[in-house]
C-alpha positions as a Markdown table, in Angstrom:
| # | Residue | x | y | z |
|---|---|---|---|---|
| 1 | Unk | -13.3 | -22.4 | -33.4 |
| 2 | Unk | -16.8 | -23.4 | -32.3 |
| 3 | Unk | -19.6 | -21.0 | -33.0 |
| 4 | Unk | -20.5 | -20.7 | -29.3 |
| 5 | Unk | -17.0 | -19.5 | -28.5 |
| 6 | Unk | -17.2 | -16.9 | -31.3 |
| 7 | Unk | -20.5 | -15.7 | -30.0 |
| 8 | Unk | -19.2 | -15.4 | -26.5 |
| 9 | Unk | -16.1 | -13.5 | -27.6 |
| 10 | Unk | -18.2 | -11.1 | -29.7 |
| 11 | Unk | -20.6 | -10.6 | -26.8 |
| 12 | Unk | -17.8 | -9.7 | -24.5 |
| 13 | Unk | -16.2 | -7.5 | -27.1 |
| 14 | Unk | -19.5 | -5.6 | -27.5 |
| 15 | Unk | -19.9 | -5.2 | -23.8 |
| 16 | Unk | -16.3 | -3.9 | -23.5 |
| 17 | Unk | -17.0 | -1.4 | -26.2 |
| 18 | Unk | -20.2 | -0.2 | -24.4 |
| 19 | Unk | -18.2 | 0.3 | -21.2 |
| 20 | Unk | -15.6 | 2.3 | -23.1 |
| 21 | Unk | -18.3 | 4.5 | -24.6 |
| 22 | Unk | -19.6 | 5.2 | -21.1 |
| 23 | Unk | -16.1 | 6.1 | -20.1 |
| 24 | Unk | -15.8 | 8.5 | -23.1 |
| 25 | Unk | -19.1 | 10.1 | -22.1 |
| 26 | Unk | -17.9 | 10.5 | -18.5 |
| 27 | Unk | -14.7 | 12.1 | -19.6 |
| 28 | Unk | -16.6 | 14.5 | -21.9 |
| 29 | Unk | -19.1 | 15.4 | -19.1 |
| 30 | Unk | -16.1 | 16.2 | -16.9 |
| 31 | Unk | -14.6 | 18.5 | -19.6 |
| 32 | Unk | -11.7 | 16.2 | -20.5 |
| 33 | Unk | -12.4 | 16.3 | -24.2 |
| 34 | Unk | -8.8 | 15.5 | -25.3 |
| 35 | Unk | -8.8 | 12.3 | -23.2 |
| 36 | Unk | -12.3 | 11.4 | -24.4 |
| 37 | Unk | -11.2 | 11.8 | -28.0 |
| 38 | Unk | -8.1 | 9.7 | -27.4 |
| 39 | Unk | -10.1 | 6.8 | -25.8 |
| 40 | Unk | -12.8 | 7.0 | -28.5 |
| 41 | Unk | -10.3 | 6.9 | -31.3 |
| 42 | Unk | -8.5 | 4.0 | -29.7 |
| 43 | Unk | -11.8 | 2.2 | -29.2 |
| 44 | Unk | -12.6 | 2.4 | -32.9 |
| 45 | Unk | -9.5 | 0.5 | -33.9 |
| 46 | Unk | -9.0 | -1.6 | -30.8 |
| 47 | Unk | -11.1 | -4.6 | -31.8 |
| 48 | Unk | -10.2 | -4.7 | -35.5 |
| 49 | Unk | -7.9 | -7.7 | -35.0 |
| 50 | Unk | -10.5 | -9.7 | -33.2 |
| 51 | Unk | -13.2 | -8.9 | -35.7 |
| 52 | Unk | -11.0 | -10.0 | -38.6 |
| 53 | Unk | -10.0 | -13.1 | -36.7 |
| 54 | Unk | -13.6 | -14.1 | -35.9 |
| 55 | Unk | -14.9 | -13.3 | -39.4 |
| 56 | Unk | -12.2 | -14.7 | -41.6 |
| 57 | Unk | -9.9 | -16.6 | -39.3 |
| 58 | Unk | -7.0 | -14.2 | -40.2 |
| 59 | Unk | -4.3 | -13.9 | -37.6 |
| 60 | Unk | -2.2 | -10.8 | -38.4 |
| 61 | Unk | 0.7 | -9.7 | -36.3 |
| 62 | Unk | 0.0 | -6.2 | -35.2 |
| 63 | Unk | 1.8 | -3.9 | -32.8 |
| 64 | Unk | 0.1 | -1.4 | -30.6 |
| 65 | Unk | -0.5 | 2.0 | -32.1 |
| 66 | Unk | 2.1 | 3.7 | -30.0 |
| 67 | Unk | 4.8 | 1.2 | -31.1 |
| 68 | Unk | 3.8 | 1.6 | -34.7 |
| 69 | Unk | 4.0 | 5.4 | -34.3 |
| 70 | Unk | 7.4 | 5.3 | -32.7 |
| 71 | Unk | 8.8 | 2.9 | -35.3 |
| 72 | Unk | 7.4 | 5.0 | -38.2 |
| 73 | Unk | 8.9 | 8.2 | -36.7 |
| 74 | Unk | 12.2 | 6.4 | -36.1 |
| 75 | Unk | 12.3 | 5.2 | -39.7 |
| 76 | Unk | 11.4 | 8.7 | -41.0 |
| 77 | Unk | 14.1 | 10.4 | -38.9 |
| 78 | Unk | 16.8 | 7.8 | -39.8 |
| 79 | Unk | 16.0 | 8.3 | -43.5 |
| 80 | Unk | 16.5 | 12.1 | -43.1 |
| 81 | Unk | 19.3 | 12.2 | -40.6 |
| 82 | Unk | 21.3 | 9.0 | -41.1 |
| 83 | Unk | 21.0 | 8.3 | -44.8 |
| 84 | Unk | 24.3 | 6.7 | -46.0 |
| 85 | Unk | 25.7 | 6.4 | -42.5 |
| 86 | Unk | 27.4 | 3.3 | -41.2 |
| 87 | Unk | 25.3 | 0.8 | -39.3 |
| 88 | Unk | 27.0 | 1.8 | -36.1 |
| 89 | Unk | 26.3 | 5.5 | -36.6 |
| 90 | Unk | 22.7 | 4.8 | -37.5 |
| 91 | Unk | 22.3 | 2.6 | -34.5 |
| 92 | Unk | 23.5 | 5.4 | -32.2 |
| 93 | Unk | 21.1 | 7.9 | -33.7 |
| 94 | Unk | 18.3 | 5.3 | -33.4 |
| 95 | Unk | 19.2 | 4.9 | -29.7 |
| 96 | Unk | 19.0 | 8.6 | -29.1 |
| 97 | Unk | 15.7 | 8.9 | -30.9 |
| 98 | Unk | 14.1 | 6.0 | -29.0 |
| 99 | Unk | 15.4 | 7.3 | -25.7 |
| 100 | Unk | 13.8 | 10.7 | -26.4 |
| 101 | Unk | 10.5 | 9.0 | -27.2 |
| 102 | Unk | 10.6 | 6.6 | -24.2 |
| 103 | Unk | 11.8 | 9.1 | -21.5 |
| 104 | Unk | 12.5 | 12.7 | -22.7 |
| 105 | Unk | 13.4 | 13.9 | -19.2 |
| 106 | Unk | 16.0 | 11.2 | -18.7 |
| 107 | Unk | 17.4 | 12.0 | -22.2 |
| 108 | Unk | 17.7 | 15.7 | -21.3 |
| 109 | Unk | 19.5 | 14.8 | -18.1 |
| 110 | Unk | 21.9 | 12.4 | -19.9 |
| 111 | Unk | 22.5 | 15.0 | -22.7 |
| 112 | Unk | 23.4 | 17.7 | -20.1 |
| 113 | Unk | 25.8 | 15.3 | -18.3 |
| 114 | Unk | 27.5 | 14.1 | -21.6 |
| 115 | Unk | 28.0 | 17.7 | -22.8 |
| 116 | Unk | 28.9 | 18.9 | -19.4 |
| 117 | Unk | 26.6 | 21.9 | -20.0 |
| 118 | Unk | 26.0 | 24.3 | -17.2 |
| 119 | Unk | 24.5 | 27.3 | -19.0 |
| 120 | Unk | 24.6 | 30.2 | -21.7 |
| 121 | Unk | 24.8 | 28.0 | -24.8 |
| 122 | Unk | 21.8 | 26.8 | -26.8 |
| 123 | Unk | 22.2 | 23.5 | -28.6 |
| 124 | Unk | 19.3 | 22.6 | -30.9 |
| 125 | Unk | 18.9 | 19.2 | -32.4 |
| 126 | Unk | 15.5 | 18.7 | -34.1 |
| 127 | Unk | 12.9 | 19.5 | -31.5 |
| 128 | Unk | 15.4 | 19.2 | -28.6 |
| 129 | Unk | 16.9 | 22.4 | -27.1 |
| 130 | Unk | 19.5 | 22.5 | -24.4 |
| 131 | Unk | 20.5 | 25.9 | -22.9 |
| 132 | Unk | 23.6 | 26.6 | -20.8 |
| 133 | Unk | 25.3 | 29.9 | -19.6 |
| 134 | Unk | 28.8 | 28.3 | -20.0 |
| 135 | Unk | 30.4 | 25.0 | -20.6 |
| 136 | Unk | 32.1 | 23.4 | -17.6 |
| 137 | Unk | 35.5 | 23.3 | -19.3 |
C-alpha cells in the first residue's frame, strides 16, 4: 500500500476517534454515563484491526465484539448443558440460546405458545422464568 494511502487512512481514523470522544463527552454531560462508557470502551478497541493492518500488514479475521460475546456464551452454555448430547440435541439447545440472545421477547412468546402456558406454574431454565396460573390442558 502506498504511504500516502496509509497516511490518509490514519488521518481519517484519528479524526473519527476525535469525533467519538466528543460524543462520549456529550453523553457524559447529559448524564448518560453508561452509554458514554460503552462508546468509549468500544472506541478503544475499534481501530485495532486497522492499526495492525497499517503497521504490519496483518489481516486478521475478527468478528464484532457482540458476535464474539454471543459465541463465547453459546460455547460456555453448551459445554455445561449439552455435554455428551447428540449433535441434534446440542443444535436445538444452541438454537434456543441464540434466539434468547437475539430476541428475548420473541423467545418468551414462543416458549409460552409451545408450552401452552396460561398461568400459575413457574418454569425456570437458567435465567429464563415463565409463570402461569394453569396449563391450558
